[in-house]
C-alpha positions in Angstrom: 125.5 116.5 129.0 122.7 114.5 130.5 123.6 112.2 133.4 123.3 108.5 133.1 120.1 108.2 135.0 118.4 110.8 132.8 119.7 109.1 129.7 118.4 105.6 130.7 115.1 107.1 131.6 114.8 108.8 128.2 115.6 105.5 126.5 113.1 103.6 128.5 110.4 106.2 127.7 111.1 105.6 124.0 110.4 101.9 124.5 107.4 102.4 126.8 105.4 105.1 125.1 104.6 105.0 121.4 105.3 108.4 119.7 102.9 109.7 117.2 103.7 110.7 113.6 104.9 114.2 113.2 102.7 115.0 110.2 99.5 116.6 111.3 97.3 114.6 108.9 98.6 111.3 110.2 101.3 110.8 107.6 101.8 110.6 103.9 100.1 108.2 101.5 102.0 105.9 99.2 105.3 107.4 98.1 107.9 106.6 95.5 111.1 105.5 97.2 113.5 106.6 94.4 112.1 110.1 94.6 114.5 112.0 96.9 113.2 114.0 99.8 115.1 117.2 100.3 114.5 119.3 103.4 112.8 122.7 103.0 116.0 124.7 103.7 117.7 122.9 100.7 114.8 123.2 98.3 116.4 126.2 96.4 120.0 124.8 96.2 121.0 124.3 92.5 121.0 120.7 91.3 124.5 119.2 91.5 125.6 121.2 94.6 123.7 119.5 97.4 124.9 116.0 98.2 122.5 114.3 100.7 124.3 112.8 103.7 124.7 109.1 104.0 122.0 107.4 106.0 122.7 106.4 109.6 123.4 102.8 110.6 120.2 102.3 112.5 116.9 102.2 110.7 114.4 99.8 109.3 114.9 97.7 106.2 111.8 96.1 104.7 110.3 95.0 101.4 108.6 97.7 99.4 104.9 97.6 99.0 104.6 98.1 95.2 106.5 98.6 92.0 105.7 101.3 89.5 106.7 102.1 85.9 106.3 105.2 83.8 104.1 104.8 80.7 102.9 107.1 77.9 99.7 106.8 76.0 100.2 108.4 72.6 98.4 108.9 69.3 99.8 110.3 66.0 96.5 110.6 64.1 96.4 113.6 61.7 93.8 115.7 63.5 94.3 116.9 67.1 90.6 116.2 68.1 91.0 112.6 66.8 94.3 112.2 68.7 92.6 113.3 71.9 89.7 111.0 71.5 92.0 108.0 70.8 94.2 108.7 73.9 91.2 109.3 76.1 89.6 106.0 74.9 92.7 104.1 75.6 93.2 105.7 79.0 89.6 104.9 80.1 90.1 101.3 78.9 93.4 101.1 80.8 91.6 102.4 84.0 88.9 99.7 83.7 91.4 96.9 83.0 93.7 98.0 85.8 90.8 97.8 88.3 89.9 94.3 87.1 93.4 93.0 87.1 94.6 94.4 90.5 96.7 97.2 89.0 96.5 100.9 89.5 97.2 103.9 87.3 98.8 106.6 89.3 100.5 110.0 89.0 102.8 112.0 91.2 106.5 112.7 91.5 106.6 111.7 95.2 103.2 111.0 96.7 101.0 108.9 94.4 97.4 109.7 93.4 95.3 107.0 91.7 93.8 108.0 88.3 90.1 106.9 88.1 87.1 107.5 85.9 86.0 110.0 88.5 89.2 112.2 88.5 91.0 111.6 85.2 89.7 115.0 83.8 91.3 116.7 86.8 94.6 114.9 86.2 94.6 115.6 82.4 92.4 118.7 81.9 93.8 119.4 78.4 92.9 115.9 77.3 89.3 116.6 78.5 89.2 120.0 76.7 89.7 122.0 79.9 92.2 124.8 80.7 95.0 123.9 83.1 95.3 126.4 85.9 98.6 128.2 86.6 99.4 126.1 89.7 99.2 122.9 87.6 101.4 124.4 84.9 104.1 125.3 87.4 104.0 121.7 88.8 105.2 120.3 85.4 108.6 122.0 85.7 111.4 119.4 85.6 108.9 116.7 85.2 110.4 113.2 85.6 107.6 111.3 83.9 105.9 110.4 87.2 103.5 113.3 87.5 100.4 113.7 85.3 101.4 115.4 82.1 99.8 116.2 78.7 101.6 117.2 75.5 100.7 117.8 71.9 103.4 118.9 69.5 101.1 119.3 66.5 101.6 115.8 65.3 101.5 113.6 68.4 99.3 113.7 71.5 100.7 112.1 74.6 99.9 111.7 78.3 102.3 110.4 81.0 101.4 108.5 84.1 102.4 105.3 85.9 101.3 101.7 86.3 101.5 100.3 89.8 101.4 96.6 90.9 101.7 95.0 94.3 105.2 93.7 95.0 104.6 90.1 96.0 107.6 88.4 94.5 110.7 89.3 92.5 111.2 92.5 90.7 111.3 90.6 87.4 107.9 89.2 88.3 106.5 92.7 88.8 107.9 93.8 85.5 106.3 90.8 83.7 103.0 91.6 85.3 103.2 95.3 84.2 104.3 94.3 80.7 101.4 91.9 80.5 98.9 94.6 81.6 100.3 97.1 79.0 99.9 94.6 76.2 96.3 93.7 77.3 95.0 97.3 76.7 93.7 97.4 73.1 94.7 100.2 70.8 92.1 102.8 69.6 92.8 104.0 66.1 96.5 105.0 66.1 96.9 105.1 69.9 99.4 102.9 71.8 101.0 102.5 75.2 104.8 102.7 75.7 106.7 101.8 78.8 109.4 104.3 79.8 112.4 103.9 82.1 112.8 101.3 84.7 110.8 100.2 87.7 110.7 102.2 90.9 109.6 101.0 94.4 106.9 102.5 96.7 106.2 102.5 100.4 102.8 103.2 102.0 102.8 105.9 104.6 106.5 105.8 105.7 105.6 107.6 108.9 103.8 104.6 110.3 107.3 103.1 110.9 108.4 106.0 113.1 107.8 104.3 116.4 109.8 101.2 115.3 112.7 103.3 114.2 112.6 105.2 117.5 112.8 101.8 119.4 115.8 100.7 117.3 117.6 104.0 117.9 116.9 103.8 121.6 118.2 100.3 121.8 121.3 101.3 119.8 122.0 104.3 122.1 121.5 102.2 125.2 123.8 99.5 123.9 126.5 102.1 123.0 126.5 103.8 126.4 126.7 100.5 128.2 130.4 100.2 127.2 131.3 103.3 129.2 130.2 102.7 132.7 127.6 104.2 135.1 129.1 107.7 135.0 128.3 108.1 131.3 125.0 109.1 129.6 123.8 109.6 126.1 122.2 112.5 124.3 120.1 111.7 121.2 119.3 114.5 118.7 117.2 114.7 115.5 114.3 112.5 116.4 111.8 115.2 115.3 113.1 115.0 111.7 111.1 113.7 108.8 111.3 110.0 107.9 113.7 109.5 105.0 114.1 106.5 102.7 116.3 105.0 100.0 116.3 101.8 97.9 118.8 99.2 99.1 118.0 96.3 96.8 115.8 95.3 94.0 112.8 94.9 96.3 113.8 96.5 99.7 113.9 100.0 101.1 115.7 101.5 104.1 113.6 103.8 106.3 115.5 106.1 108.8 115.6 109.3 110.7 118.8 111.3 110.4 119.5 111.1 114.1 122.8 111.6 116.0 123.8 110.8 119.6 126.7 111.8 121.9 128.1 109.8 124.9 129.7 111.6 127.8 129.6 112.4 131.5 
């Protein structure tokens, strides 16, 4: 066990020297909070067996940055070529209206990618008449509606993506804004937009909050060891773990590191 002088020095260092994000590229982009991050060593555990541990007490609660909702753009015209043209036209109109109205069309199960006029053919290659490569086909497994997806069952053509709006009020206000946007996109032929599921929250680059979480853990450890006298020290573990997150209210998220600490002589 570390002695008390070493423990206090370690805690002060956490306060004094900002620690850089662990990700080599400077952190993730905007992520969906309700998408659950599972560590690499648990990636192959069957669904229903792994139960993620409860979050620690110390972390950072803050308002989410945006709200997103799954949508589908569909057409049931008789000919496949017509269905594709109608879905494509409505998608492009939605992209233009989103840019004008302060919304974004995005895809991604976890980390979000904006759909634009410049990249929509990469997101929906089948809709653009291109072949989807094998890697993209594998990524559609167990799709939750958040990643870019194309489907044609012989009678209906559909693409799946998300609408994102800045969270600057209540969750009901965000829903009203998204619903208003969806209604504003005009139909082309027999195409239409349908909203699917409920709203999810997003957070921009969770790793930017690592230093603040470190400071809070350090303060908590320092406070805890203060009850035991000068002969006791504290050992903190797990600070090199990924940032984790969960939704804790309609508009708030809790960011944390799955740390632990021990107090002893």
